[in-house]
Structures are given as C-alpha cells and as structure tokens.
C-alpha positions as a Markdown table, in Angstrom:
| # | Residue | x | y | z |
|---|---|---|---|---|
| 1 | Met | 111.4 | 48.8 | 73.5 |
| 2 | Ala | 110.6 | 45.0 | 72.5 |
| 3 | Gly | 106.7 | 46.3 | 72.4 |
| 4 | Leu | 107.5 | 49.1 | 70.1 |
| 5 | Lys | 109.3 | 46.6 | 67.7 |
| 6 | Asn | 106.4 | 44.3 | 67.9 |
| 7 | Tyr | 104.0 | 47.0 | 67.1 |
| 8 | Glu | 106.1 | 48.4 | 64.1 |
| 9 | His | 106.4 | 44.9 | 62.9 |
| 10 | Ser | 102.3 | 44.2 | 63.2 |
| 11 | Ile | 101.8 | 47.4 | 61.2 |
| 12 | Lys | 104.4 | 46.4 | 58.4 |
| 13 | Lys | 102.5 | 43.2 | 58.1 |
| 14 | Val | 99.0 | 44.7 | 57.9 |
| 15 | Ile | 100.3 | 47.1 | 55.1 |
| 16 | Glu | 102.0 | 44.4 | 53.2 |
| 17 | Trp | 98.7 | 42.3 | 53.5 |
| 18 | Ile | 96.6 | 45.2 | 52.3 |
| 19 | Lys | 99.0 | 46.8 | 49.7 |
| 20 | Glu | 98.5 | 43.9 | 46.9 |
| 21 | Pro | 94.5 | 43.8 | 47.0 |
| 22 | Leu | 94.5 | 47.6 | 47.1 |
| 23 | Leu | 96.7 | 47.9 | 44.0 |
| 24 | Ala | 94.7 | 45.3 | 42.1 |
| 25 | Val | 91.5 | 47.5 | 43.0 |
| 26 | Leu | 93.1 | 50.5 | 41.8 |
| 27 | Ala | 94.5 | 48.9 | 38.9 |
| 28 | Ala | 90.9 | 47.6 | 37.9 |
| 29 | Val | 89.4 | 50.9 | 38.4 |
| 30 | Met | 91.9 | 52.6 | 36.1 |
| 31 | Leu | 91.5 | 50.0 | 33.4 |
| 32 | Ser | 87.6 | 50.4 | 33.5 |
| 33 | Cys | 87.6 | 54.1 | 33.7 |
| 34 | Phe | 90.4 | 54.8 | 30.9 |
| 35 | Ile | 91.1 | 51.9 | 28.8 |
| 36 | Ile | 88.1 | 49.4 | 28.7 |
| 37 | Ser | 84.5 | 49.4 | 30.0 |
| 38 | His | 81.2 | 47.4 | 29.8 |
| 39 | Thr | 78.1 | 48.4 | 28.2 |
| 40 | His | 74.7 | 46.6 | 27.8 |
| 41 | Val | 72.8 | 47.0 | 24.6 |
| 42 | Pro | 69.1 | 48.0 | 25.4 |
| 43 | Thr | 67.4 | 48.2 | 21.8 |
| 44 | Gly | 67.5 | 46.3 | 18.5 |
| 45 | Ser | 69.0 | 49.3 | 16.5 |
| 46 | Met | 72.0 | 47.5 | 15.5 |
| 47 | Ile | 70.6 | 44.2 | 14.3 |
| 48 | Pro | 71.7 | 41.9 | 12.6 |
| 49 | Asn | 75.3 | 42.7 | 13.9 |
| 50 | Ile | 74.4 | 43.5 | 17.7 |
| 51 | Tyr | 71.3 | 42.3 | 19.4 |
| 52 | Pro | 69.2 | 43.6 | 22.2 |
| 53 | Gly | 70.4 | 42.2 | 25.9 |
| 54 | Glu | 74.1 | 41.7 | 24.6 |
| 55 | His | 76.8 | 42.9 | 26.8 |
| 56 | Leu | 79.9 | 44.3 | 25.2 |
| 57 | Ile | 83.3 | 45.0 | 26.3 |
| 58 | Val | 84.3 | 48.5 | 24.6 |
| 59 | Asn | 87.6 | 50.0 | 23.9 |
| 60 | Arg | 88.4 | 53.8 | 25.1 |
| 61 | Met | 91.9 | 53.7 | 23.9 |
| 62 | Pro | 91.5 | 54.6 | 20.0 |
| 63 | Tyr | 89.7 | 57.9 | 20.8 |
| 64 | Tyr | 92.4 | 59.2 | 22.9 |
| 65 | Tyr | 94.8 | 59.6 | 20.0 |
| 66 | Arg | 92.4 | 59.7 | 16.8 |
| 67 | Asp | 89.0 | 60.4 | 15.7 |
| 68 | Pro | 86.4 | 57.9 | 14.8 |
| 69 | Lys | 86.4 | 56.5 | 11.0 |
| 70 | Pro | 83.4 | 55.8 | 8.9 |
| 71 | Gly | 82.2 | 52.4 | 9.4 |
| 72 | Glu | 83.3 | 52.0 | 13.0 |
| 73 | Ile | 80.7 | 51.1 | 15.6 |
| 74 | Val | 81.0 | 53.5 | 18.4 |
| 75 | Val | 79.7 | 54.2 | 22.0 |
| 76 | Phe | 78.7 | 57.8 | 22.7 |
| 77 | Lys | 76.6 | 59.5 | 25.4 |
| 78 | Leu | 73.2 | 61.1 | 24.4 |
| 79 | Gly | 70.6 | 62.3 | 27.3 |
| 80 | Gly | 72.3 | 60.4 | 30.1 |
| 81 | Glu | 72.6 | 57.0 | 28.4 |
| 82 | Asn | 75.2 | 55.1 | 26.1 |
| 83 | Leu | 74.0 | 54.6 | 22.6 |
| 84 | Ile | 75.7 | 52.3 | 20.0 |
| 85 | Lys | 75.6 | 53.2 | 16.4 |
| 86 | Arg | 77.8 | 53.1 | 13.4 |
| 87 | Val | 79.9 | 56.0 | 12.0 |
| 88 | Ile | 78.3 | 57.2 | 8.6 |
| 89 | Ala | 79.8 | 60.4 | 7.7 |
| 90 | Val | 82.5 | 62.6 | 9.4 |
| 91 | Pro | 83.0 | 66.4 | 9.7 |
| 92 | Gly | 82.5 | 68.1 | 6.4 |
| 93 | Asp | 80.8 | 64.9 | 4.5 |
| 94 | Ile | 77.6 | 65.7 | 2.8 |
| 95 | Ile | 74.8 | 63.0 | 3.2 |
| 96 | Met | 72.0 | 62.5 | 1.2 |
| 97 | Ile | 69.2 | 59.9 | 1.6 |
| 98 | Gln | 67.4 | 58.9 | -1.6 |
| 99 | Glu | 65.2 | 56.1 | -2.6 |
| 100 | Gly | 66.2 | 53.9 | 0.4 |
| 101 | Lys | 70.0 | 54.6 | -0.1 |
| 102 | Val | 72.8 | 56.8 | 1.8 |
| 103 | Tyr | 75.2 | 58.6 | -0.3 |
| 104 | Ile | 78.1 | 60.3 | 1.1 |
| 105 | Asn | 79.7 | 63.2 | -1.0 |
| 106 | Ala | 77.4 | 62.2 | -3.9 |
| 107 | Val | 78.7 | 58.5 | -4.0 |
| 108 | Pro | 76.6 | 55.7 | -2.6 |
| 109 | Leu | 77.4 | 54.1 | 0.5 |
| 110 | Asp | 78.4 | 50.4 | 0.3 |
| 111 | Glu | 76.8 | 49.0 | 3.2 |
| 112 | Val | 76.3 | 45.2 | 2.2 |
| 113 | Asp | 78.5 | 44.1 | 5.1 |
| 114 | Tyr | 76.3 | 45.5 | 7.8 |
| 115 | Val | 72.8 | 46.2 | 6.6 |
| 116 | Glu | 70.4 | 43.5 | 5.9 |
| 117 | Ser | 68.9 | 45.6 | 2.9 |
| 118 | Glu | 70.8 | 48.3 | 1.3 |
| 119 | Glu | 67.5 | 49.9 | 0.1 |
| 120 | Ser | 66.0 | 50.3 | 3.8 |
| 121 | Thr | 67.2 | 53.7 | 5.0 |
| 122 | Tyr | 64.5 | 56.5 | 4.9 |
| 123 | Leu | 64.1 | 59.8 | 6.6 |
| 124 | Phe | 61.8 | 60.3 | 9.6 |
| 125 | Ser | 59.2 | 62.4 | 9.0 |
| 126 | Asp | 60.0 | 64.3 | 12.3 |
| 127 | Ser | 63.5 | 64.8 | 11.6 |
| 128 | Pro | 64.9 | 68.2 | 12.6 |
| 129 | Leu | 67.5 | 67.8 | 9.6 |
| 130 | Thr | 67.0 | 68.6 | 5.8 |
| 131 | Phe | 68.9 | 66.7 | 3.4 |
| 132 | Pro | 71.4 | 67.2 | 1.8 |
| 133 | Tyr | 73.0 | 67.6 | 5.1 |
| 134 | Lys | 76.7 | 68.7 | 5.8 |
| 135 | Val | 78.1 | 67.2 | 8.7 |
| 136 | Pro | 79.5 | 70.3 | 10.8 |
| 137 | Glu | 83.0 | 70.5 | 12.0 |
| 138 | Gly | 83.4 | 68.6 | 15.2 |
| 139 | Tyr | 80.5 | 66.3 | 14.5 |
| 140 | Tyr | 79.6 | 62.7 | 13.3 |
| 141 | Phe | 76.7 | 61.3 | 11.7 |
| 142 | Met | 75.7 | 57.9 | 13.2 |
| 143 | Met | 73.1 | 55.4 | 12.2 |
| 144 | Gly | 72.0 | 52.1 | 13.4 |
| 145 | Asp | 72.4 | 49.0 | 11.1 |
| 146 | Asn | 68.5 | 48.1 | 11.8 |
| 147 | Arg | 67.7 | 51.2 | 9.6 |
| 148 | Lys | 63.8 | 50.8 | 9.8 |
| 149 | Asn | 64.1 | 50.6 | 13.8 |
| 150 | Ser | 66.8 | 52.8 | 14.8 |
| 151 | Lys | 66.6 | 56.5 | 16.3 |
| 152 | Asp | 69.9 | 57.8 | 15.0 |
| 153 | Ser | 71.5 | 61.1 | 13.7 |
| 154 | Arg | 68.4 | 61.0 | 11.2 |
| 155 | Tyr | 66.4 | 61.6 | 14.5 |
| 156 | Phe | 68.7 | 63.5 | 16.9 |
| 157 | Gly | 71.2 | 65.0 | 14.6 |
| 158 | Ala | 74.9 | 64.9 | 14.5 |
| 159 | Ile | 76.8 | 63.9 | 17.7 |
| 160 | Pro | 79.7 | 66.0 | 18.9 |
| 161 | Arg | 83.0 | 64.4 | 19.2 |
| 162 | Glu | 83.4 | 64.9 | 22.8 |
| 163 | Arg | 80.5 | 62.6 | 23.4 |
| 164 | Ile | 82.1 | 59.6 | 21.6 |
| 165 | Phe | 84.2 | 57.9 | 24.0 |
| 166 | Ala | 84.5 | 54.1 | 23.0 |
| 167 | Lys | 84.8 | 51.8 | 19.8 |
| 168 | Ala | 82.6 | 48.6 | 20.1 |
| 169 | Gly | 85.1 | 45.7 | 20.6 |
| 170 | Phe | 83.9 | 42.3 | 21.9 |
| 171 | Cys | 80.7 | 40.7 | 22.7 |
| 172 | Ile | 80.8 | 39.0 | 26.2 |
| 173 | Tyr | 77.2 | 37.7 | 26.8 |
| 174 | Pro | 75.0 | 35.8 | 25.6 |
| 175 | Phe | 77.8 | 33.1 | 25.3 |
| 176 | Glu | 76.6 | 31.8 | 21.8 |
| 177 | Arg | 77.4 | 35.4 | 20.6 |
| 178 | Val | 80.8 | 35.6 | 22.2 |
| 179 | Gly | 83.3 | 37.4 | 19.8 |
| 180 | Leu | 84.4 | 40.5 | 18.2 |
| 181 | Val | 81.8 | 42.9 | 17.0 |
| 182 | Arg | 81.9 | 43.7 | 13.2 |
C-alpha cells in the first residue's frame, strides 16, 4: 500500500513538472497561429517603408472581425508565399492609372506619405487587367510602395479577401529599424 502511494505521488510530481511548460508551449502555439506571427520580407516592393530582409511581427486579429481598409499594409498568401502590400482599393472601387498617378473613383489618391514619387505608378505591359478597373466584390487591389519595382495587383490582379490574413505591425529586425510599420 505504501508503494502505491509513493507511485501516485511520483506521477503527480511528474504531471506537475510537465504541466507548466506544456501550457506555455500550447499558449505560444495558439498565439502564433491565431493572434500574431512572424514574416520575412523577401523583396524591395515596399521601399521606402519596408526593406528587403526585414523581419516583421504581423497582427492577425483585425481581420477576424473587420475587412482591410485602404492604406493599410497587409499580408496575404499568393502562390504559396506571404506577400506584403498596401491596400489601394476595396470592393466596388474603380481604379484608373493615368500619367503616373492612381485615381480611385475618379479622385486622385494622396500617396505622399508612402510613395517616394507620386507620379511613379504605371501599368505593366503584360498586365491581365484593363483600366479603368472595378474591384470585384470580395476582392482587394494591392500595390507596393516602390511602384517601379513591385509586382502587385497591376500584375497578378485583385486578391480575394480570404487570402488576406494579417496587418503589418512591428519591425523586429534589423535592430536599427525596430519600430511600427507605417
């Protein structure tokens, strides 16, 4: 009988010892799958705001309860990889690109805060889209801030809402660039 009590006591100690690290790992997995995650920036399509090689913490929470808004930098899946671009137009918007400028619903888009040169947006010669272009329901039109070096919705078309999963949040590397993504 004493041996059985010692055995039960030993099992309880092992469970107690494993419980806290296991809960911590479970919490970390839940956090990274549903709330925040890490992404690496592979290209220069978002220069001057995000540079190649930067590591970002992205926030998955906003798009569980609301849709992306124009001007937000989002992360979406395309062809098996994560891409980072800015939302330029939402479902129902009509986009026109003319003389290097972007027009949304016939109003010139004010991009002075994130594009180096406001007259730098041109169409790709092999674009599948014709302009003016109306963004279909359930889709979003994305563009990189580095308009001369960004394959974006001008190249691959509008992105379905279900592929957009996070909002860019915080740069964590390189250390001299640590801070909020704008």
